[in-house]
Structures are given as structure tokens and as C-alpha cells.
N, C-alpha and C positions, 0 to 999 in steps of 0.2 A: 805631087804637096810635096813644098820645098820651104823653108824661113820665109818672114815676113810675106809670102802668100795671105789675101783676106781671102777667108773662107763666111758660111752657112753652114745652119748646123739642117739636117734635112726630116728629123726625129724628133720627136717628144717621147721622152723618156727620165720614169722617176729619175733619177744615178743626176743626170743634167739639169732638170724642175729642184730637186734639192738644195743646189746652187742658183738658183735665182737663172740659168739660163735651158731659155724655149725655143722648139720649133720656128727656123727664120731667124734665129736670129745672127747677126754677124760678130768675126772678132780673127783678127792675129793668129799665125799659127807662129811663138814664141821662140823658141827650137826647134837648131837643126836635125835633134836624131827621131827618128820613128823607135818607137819600143814597143813592141809583144802589139803593133799595127795600131797604136793611137797616141798622136801627136799633143802636144800641150796648147792651146790655145787662150788669147787673153781676150776676150767678150766684154764690146766694148759703146760705146754710146757715141759712135761714128765720126769722128771730131771731135768726142768732148772727153771726157776724165772725172769721177775717173772713172778704170775699169770694173766692170757688172763682176763680172768672176778671173781664175785664172783656169786651168781645168784641163784635168788627159781628156780625149775626146776618139773615141773610134777612128781611122780614117772612111768608114762605111759609112757611117754619119756625116759627114760631113762634104759638102762643094764648094771647088775654089770660084769666085766672085772674077777676082784678080789676080792677077799671076806676077811675084815678082820680077823685077829687074835680074 
């Protein structure tokens, strides 16, 4: 995974749900750094503003939908 990849959340966890993010939602990795196995992801309504949440998500809970160039 890398910055600007579009990813989808593959699990439902309380810590994500508290932020309004649920399984099946997609977002963009918005930081090039990977810290402790987590990525900063901006979840949005594809093509619409505002974002729903920008949260740290474990890489194991994400799947790449569209790889950034």
C-alpha cells in the first residue's frame, strides 16, 4: 500500500464505527508513512465532499481497490 491508493475497509470494528466508518466504505491513503502497521485513511463519499473521517487504520483491515500511479 502507498499514498493515494484507494482502499476499502474489510472489517467492522467498534473503534472505526465510533468515527462513522464501517465495513465496505472506501477512502484514500493520505500519508506516505506506515506507522505501527497502520495507515492514515481519509474516508469519503466517492467524488463528494466533505470527508466522513480521517483515521488511522490497520493495514490488515484494508484492501486496495485502485493502486495509485
